[in-house]
C-alpha positions as CSV (number, residue, x, y, z in Angstrom):
1,M,14.7,7.4,-22.1
2,R,18.0,7.8,-20.8
3,A,19.7,4.1,-21.1
4,L,22.1,2.7,-19.1
5,A,24.9,0.4,-20.2
6,G,23.2,-3.0,-19.9
7,T,24.9,-7.0,-18.7
8,G,24.3,-9.9,-20.7
9,L,20.4,-9.7,-21.3
10,L,19.4,-6.9,-18.5
11,R,19.2,-3.9,-20.1
12,T,18.0,-1.0,-17.6
13,S,16.5,2.9,-18.5
14,V,15.1,5.8,-16.9
15,E,12.0,6.4,-19.1
16,P,8.5,8.8,-18.4
17,V,5.2,5.9,-17.4
18,A,3.5,7.4,-20.0
19,D,6.0,6.1,-22.9
20,L,5.5,1.9,-21.2
21,A,1.2,2.1,-22.3
22,A,3.0,1.1,-25.2
23,E,4.0,-2.5,-23.5
24,A,0.6,-2.8,-21.2
25,A,1.1,-6.4,-21.6
26,A,4.8,-6.4,-20.5
27,W,4.0,-4.3,-17.7
28,D,1.0,-6.8,-16.4
29,A,3.2,-9.7,-17.2
30,L,5.8,-8.6,-14.4
31,A,2.7,-8.0,-11.9
32,F,1.6,-11.6,-12.1
33,R,5.1,-12.9,-11.6
34,A,6.9,-10.6,-9.2
35,V,8.8,-12.0,-6.4
36,A,6.6,-9.6,-4.5
37,P,3.5,-8.2,-5.9
38,H,1.5,-5.6,-4.9
39,P,-1.2,-3.2,-6.6
40,F,0.4,0.2,-5.8
41,Y,3.0,0.0,-9.0
42,T,0.4,-1.9,-11.3
43,R,-0.1,0.0,-14.7
44,A,-3.6,0.6,-14.1
45,V,-3.6,1.8,-10.4
46,V,-0.8,4.2,-11.7
47,A,-2.5,5.0,-14.5
48,A,-5.7,6.0,-12.6
49,H,-3.5,8.3,-9.9
50,R,-1.8,10.0,-13.5
51,D,-5.6,10.7,-15.0
52,H,-6.9,12.5,-11.7
53,G,-3.1,14.4,-10.9
54,F,-1.9,12.4,-8.1
55,A,1.2,11.9,-10.2
56,H,3.2,14.1,-12.3
57,P,2.3,13.8,-16.1
58,R,5.8,12.8,-16.6
59,L,6.5,10.9,-13.1
60,G,9.5,8.8,-14.4
61,A,10.1,5.0,-14.0
62,V,13.1,2.9,-13.4
63,V,12.8,0.0,-15.8
64,V,15.0,-3.5,-16.3
65,R,14.5,-5.7,-19.3
66,E,15.2,-8.9,-19.8
67,G,14.7,-9.4,-23.9
68,D,11.7,-8.6,-24.9
69,A,10.1,-8.8,-21.2
70,I,10.2,-5.8,-18.0
71,A,11.7,-7.3,-15.2
72,A,11.9,-4.8,-12.6
73,L,9.7,-1.8,-12.3
74,L,10.0,1.3,-10.1
75,P,8.1,4.6,-10.3
76,F,9.6,7.3,-8.7
77,S,10.1,11.2,-8.4
78,L,12.3,13.5,-7.7
79,R,11.7,16.7,-5.3
80,P,13.0,18.8,-2.3
81,D,13.4,17.2,1.0
82,I,14.6,17.7,4.6
83,A,16.9,15.2,4.4
84,G,19.0,16.8,1.6
85,L,18.7,20.2,3.8
86,G,16.1,21.4,1.0
87,A,17.8,20.1,-1.9
88,T,16.5,17.0,-4.2
89,V,15.9,13.6,-3.2
90,A,14.7,10.5,-5.3
91,Q,11.5,8.6,-3.8
92,P,9.6,6.0,-5.1
93,F,6.3,7.0,-5.9
94,L,3.5,7.4,-3.4
95,S,-0.2,8.7,-2.6
96,P,-2.9,8.5,-0.3
97,Y,-3.6,5.1,-1.3
98,V,-0.3,3.9,-1.3
99,T,1.4,1.8,1.4
100,E,3.8,-0.1,-0.1
101,T,7.0,0.6,-2.2
102,T,8.5,-2.1,-2.8
103,P,9.9,-2.6,-6.7
104,L,8.2,-5.1,-8.8
105,V,10.6,-7.4,-9.6
106,A,10.3,-10.7,-11.6
107,D,10.4,-13.8,-9.7
108,G,13.2,-16.9,-11.1
109,P,16.5,-17.6,-11.5
110,G,18.7,-14.5,-11.9
111,L,17.1,-12.3,-9.3
112,D,20.6,-11.2,-7.7
113,D,21.0,-10.4,-11.3
114,R,17.9,-8.1,-11.6
115,L,18.4,-6.4,-8.2
116,D,21.8,-5.3,-9.1
117,A,20.5,-4.1,-12.3
118,L,17.9,-1.9,-10.8
119,V,20.1,-0.7,-8.2
120,A,22.3,0.8,-10.6
121,G,19.1,2.2,-12.5
122,L,18.2,3.7,-8.6
123,A,21.6,5.4,-8.7
124,H,21.0,6.9,-12.5
125,A,17.6,7.8,-12.1
126,S,18.5,10.3,-8.9
127,G,21.7,11.7,-10.8
128,G,23.6,10.2,-7.8
129,R,21.3,11.9,-4.6
130,A,19.7,10.4,-1.8
131,W,16.8,8.4,-1.7
132,R,14.3,8.6,0.9
133,W,12.0,5.9,0.5
134,P,9.1,5.4,2.8
135,W,6.8,2.5,3.2
136,L,9.2,-0.1,2.2
137,A,8.7,-3.8,3.8
138,T,12.3,-4.3,4.5
139,E,12.6,-8.4,6.0
140,T,10.8,-9.9,2.7
141,R,12.6,-11.9,0.3
142,L,12.3,-8.8,-2.2
143,G,13.3,-6.1,0.1
144,A,16.2,-7.9,1.9
145,G,17.5,-8.7,-1.5
146,L,16.7,-5.0,-2.5
147,L,19.2,-3.9,0.3
148,A,21.7,-6.7,-0.1
149,A,21.9,-5.6,-3.8
150,M,22.5,-1.9,-2.3
151,A,25.4,-3.3,-0.1
152,R,26.9,-5.1,-3.0
153,A,27.3,-1.8,-4.8
154,G,28.6,0.5,-2.1
155,W,25.4,2.1,-1.1
156,Q,25.1,3.2,2.6
157,V,21.6,2.7,4.0
158,G,19.8,3.9,7.3
159,T,16.8,3.1,8.8
160,V,14.6,6.6,9.5
161,V,11.6,4.7,11.5
162,A,10.0,1.2,11.1
163,F,7.1,-0.4,12.6
164,A,5.5,-3.4,12.8
165,R,2.1,-3.9,10.6
166,P,-0.2,-6.3,11.1
167,V,-1.2,-8.7,8.8
168,L,-2.8,-12.1,8.7
169,D,-2.0,-15.3,6.8
170,R,-4.9,-17.8,6.0
171,R,-5.3,-21.0,7.8
172,S,-7.1,-24.2,7.0
173,D,-10.2,-22.5,8.3
174,Y,-11.6,-20.1,10.5
175,D,-11.6,-22.2,13.4
176,A,-7.9,-22.8,13.3
177,F,-7.1,-19.0,13.0
178,L,-9.2,-19.0,16.2
179,A,-7.4,-22.0,18.2
180,G,-4.0,-20.2,17.3
181,H,-5.1,-16.7,18.1
182,P,-3.1,-15.4,20.6
183,H,-5.8,-12.6,21.8
184,K,-8.8,-14.7,23.1
185,S,-9.7,-11.8,25.1
186,R,-10.1,-9.7,21.9
187,L,-12.1,-12.3,20.1
188,K,-14.2,-13.0,22.9
189,D,-15.1,-9.3,23.3
190,L,-15.7,-8.8,19.7
191,R,-18.3,-11.8,19.9
192,R,-20.2,-9.8,22.4
193,R,-20.2,-6.9,20.4
194,R,-21.7,-8.5,17.4
195,R,-24.3,-9.9,19.7
196,R,-25.1,-6.3,20.9
197,L,-25.3,-5.0,17.5
198,E,-27.5,-8.1,16.8
199,E,-30.2,-7.0,19.5
200,A,-30.4,-3.9,18.0
201,G,-32.0,-5.6,14.6
202,T,-31.1,-7.3,11.7
203,L,-27.4,-7.9,11.1
204,T,-26.1,-8.5,7.6
205,V,-22.7,-8.8,6.0
206,E,-22.3,-8.3,2.3
207,S,-19.4,-8.4,-0.1
208,A,-19.2,-7.1,-3.8
209,T,-16.3,-7.5,-6.4
210,E,-18.0,-5.9,-9.6
211,G,-21.0,-4.5,-11.8
212,L,-23.4,-2.4,-9.6
213,E,-23.0,-3.7,-6.4
214,L,-19.6,-2.5,-6.4
215,E,-20.7,0.7,-7.3
216,R,-24.0,0.8,-4.5
217,A,-21.2,-0.4,-2.0
218,L,-18.2,2.5,-2.9
219,E,-21.4,5.0,-2.7
220,D,-22.2,4.0,0.9
221,F,-18.5,3.8,2.0
222,L,-18.1,7.5,0.7
223,A,-21.6,8.6,2.6
224,L,-20.5,7.0,5.5
225,E,-17.1,8.0,5.8
226,V,-18.3,11.9,5.1
227,A,-20.8,11.6,7.8
228,G,-17.9,11.0,10.8
229,W,-15.3,12.8,11.4
230,K,-13.0,12.9,8.5
231,G,-16.0,15.0,7.3
232,E,-16.1,17.1,10.2
233,A,-12.3,17.9,9.8
234,G,-12.5,17.6,6.1
235,T,-10.2,15.1,5.5
236,A,-13.2,12.6,4.1
237,L,-12.8,11.2,0.3
238,R,-15.9,13.1,-0.5
239,S,-14.7,16.4,0.7
240,R,-11.9,16.6,-1.6
241,P,-12.8,16.5,-5.3
242,R,-10.2,15.3,-6.4
243,R,-9.7,12.2,-4.0
244,E,-13.0,11.4,-4.6
245,A,-12.5,11.0,-8.1
246,C,-9.4,8.9,-8.2
247,A,-11.3,6.7,-5.7
248,R,-13.8,6.4,-7.8
249,A,-11.0,5.2,-10.5
250,L,-9.6,2.9,-7.7
251,F,-12.7,1.2,-6.6
252,R,-15.4,1.5,-9.6
253,P,-13.8,0.7,-12.6
254,E,-15.7,0.3,-15.5
255,G,-15.8,-3.3,-17.0
256,G,-16.2,-4.9,-13.5
257,G,-14.1,-5.5,-10.5
258,K,-11.0,-5.7,-11.7
259,R,-8.2,-3.1,-12.6
260,G,-5.8,-5.1,-15.0
261,T,-3.9,-7.6,-12.4
262,V,-5.8,-6.0,-9.7
263,T,-9.4,-7.1,-8.0
264,I,-11.4,-4.7,-6.3
265,R,-13.3,-6.1,-3.5
266,A,-15.8,-3.9,-0.7
267,D,-17.3,-5.7,2.3
268,L,-20.4,-4.2,4.4
269,L,-22.0,-4.8,7.8
270,R,-25.6,-3.6,7.6
271,L,-28.2,-3.1,10.2
272,D,-31.5,-3.3,9.1
273,G,-30.3,-2.8,5.8
274,R,-28.6,0.6,7.0
275,T,-24.7,0.5,6.0
276,V,-23.0,1.3,9.5
277,A,-19.4,-0.4,8.4
278,A,-17.7,-0.2,5.3
279,S,-14.5,-1.6,4.2
280,L,-13.1,-1.4,0.7
281,A,-9.6,-3.3,-0.7
282,L,-7.5,-4.1,-3.4
283,V,-6.5,-7.5,-3.8
284,S,-3.5,-8.4,-6.0
285,G,-0.7,-11.2,-5.8
286,G,-2.5,-13.1,-3.4
287,T,-3.3,-10.4,-0.6
288,A,-5.9,-8.1,0.5
289,Y,-4.7,-4.3,0.7
290,L,-7.8,-3.1,3.2
291,L,-7.3,0.7,1.8
292,K,-10.3,2.1,3.4
293,T,-12.6,1.9,6.3
294,A,-15.5,3.5,7.5
295,Y,-18.0,2.9,10.3
296,D,-20.9,4.8,11.6
297,E,-20.2,6.3,14.4
298,T,-23.0,6.8,16.3
299,L,-22.9,2.9,17.5
300,R,-18.7,3.9,18.4
301,A,-19.5,1.7,21.4
302,L,-20.6,-1.4,19.6
303,A,-17.1,-1.1,17.0
304,P,-18.6,-2.3,14.2
305,G,-15.8,-1.0,11.9
306,L,-14.1,-3.9,14.1
307,V,-17.0,-6.6,13.4
308,L,-16.9,-6.1,10.2
309,E,-13.3,-6.8,10.4
310,D,-14.0,-9.9,11.9
311,A,-16.6,-10.7,9.3
312,I,-13.6,-10.2,6.6
313,V,-11.3,-12.8,8.2
314,R,-14.1,-15.0,8.4
315,A,-14.6,-14.6,4.9
316,V,-11.5,-14.7,3.6
317,H,-11.4,-18.5,5.6
318,A,-14.3,-19.2,3.6
319,E,-13.8,-17.7,0.3
320,G,-10.5,-17.8,-0.2
321,F,-10.4,-14.9,-2.0
322,A,-6.6,-14.4,-0.8
323,E,-4.2,-15.9,1.3
324,R,-3.1,-12.7,3.1
325,L,-4.5,-10.2,4.6
326,D,-2.9,-6.5,5.1
327,S,-4.2,-4.1,7.2
328,A,-2.4,-1.3,5.4
329,T,-2.1,0.5,8.6
330,M,0.2,3.1,10.7
331,P,1.4,2.1,14.0
332,G,-1.3,1.9,16.9
333,S,-3.9,0.0,14.6
334,A,-6.7,-1.7,16.0
335,L,-6.0,-4.4,13.8
336,E,-3.1,-5.7,16.3
337,S,-5.1,-7.6,18.3
338,L,-7.0,-9.1,15.8
339,Y,-4.2,-9.9,13.0
340,P,-1.6,-12.0,14.9
341,E,1.4,-11.4,12.2
342,R,3.3,-8.6,11.6
343,E,5.4,-7.4,8.6
344,T,8.4,-5.1,9.4
345,I,7.7,-1.8,7.3
346,A,10.2,0.7,7.3
347,E,11.4,4.4,6.1
348,I,15.3,4.2,4.7
349,I,17.5,6.8,3.6
350,A,19.7,5.3,1.4
351,L,23.0,7.0,-0.6
352,P,24.6,6.0,-3.6
353,P,28.5,6.3,-3.9
354,G,29.7,9.6,-4.0
355,A,26.0,11.0,-3.1
356,G,26.4,14.9,-1.9
357,R,27.8,16.3,1.4
358,I,26.0,15.4,3.8
359,S,26.3,12.4,5.9
360,L,23.8,9.9,6.4
361,E,23.8,9.9,10.4
362,R,22.7,13.7,9.9
363,R,20.1,13.2,7.2
364,L,18.7,10.6,9.6
365,R,18.6,13.2,12.4
366,L,16.9,15.7,9.8
367,A,14.1,13.0,8.9
368,R,13.4,11.8,12.3
369,F,12.9,15.4,13.1
370,E,10.6,15.6,10.8
371,H,8.9,13.0,11.8
372,R,8.5,13.8,15.7
373,A,7.4,17.5,14.1
374,R,4.4,16.7,12.4
375,A,3.4,14.0,15.7
376,E,3.2,16.9,18.2
377,A,1.5,18.9,14.9
378,K,-1.0,15.8,14.9
379,R,-1.1,15.7,18.9
380,L,-2.1,19.6,19.4
381,L,-4.8,19.4,16.7
382,R,-6.6,16.5,18.6
383,R,-5.9,18.6,21.7
384,G,-7.4,21.6,20.0
């Protein structure tokens, strides 16, 4: 543990995530009372990544303590990056299953003090180096508060890229959702496709949150995904044993459908008993993050994936299993026409005072160049 000088009741340190296992109850309590709770930095989800090689065994964390409680936490790593011209930068913990990197910070009076202590810990954790920070929800209360704390501490911050991610806030009922929807033609098209699927056979929607039903749903998802283009490209979960093992740990935990403070949910669309679309979600803090979806590509014209997404919208209004659906997507998602709300997700570069000789502007140019190069590579692969 590398400790910083504390202020008042707050104490900030940089320590191995593995050492926090002894404070499981405190970590779980933080996840429950966080300003912006999400599943990705909860204890059990981070542990699943570490157990299956998706996090370095010595993964570190910036930790702020308030008395005996953990008041803020951010897992992070140090790695070479183009934004540092190959030199090391700091980055919040990432994996193929992480779609938000906002730190966990306890809500309540003194929030600004906790954020100031966290920012001091960020500078200490990076050794004064730059932070390259993707997947940050910058316009939420916590995201804006974090940026304000960086400004108070004299950091320079710039945006590499940003986009509006589709989210859906639950209404009083599904009819209220329909009444206020901005894309009526899209909903009409989905109803038409659902009718065509119903003409092809008996259409049913099932959900699972625990036990054998959840295990069977995971198996159906894995089989459906590997049968499509991801299987052909070798990027399906079942194509890569390490990813499959991590997915099984995340979505089929022992002891039912919970991983600590996180609930797992699977939704399936079946045609004559055969699964034609599947969705896997992690539910935390009242938000369901729809991390993985797959559908039968032989039925592409009938859009079974989107028909299932509409069924999930119906279910969240009928069952109240969450107050928000988060699409967990990149730009260009088909859910942009179904989910009416948006949340700004950005990648930023943040420089603590004295962070080397490379200017913020140059780091931003280098990071944007990398984004353009990757986009072009993907375009060429699709053409091939």
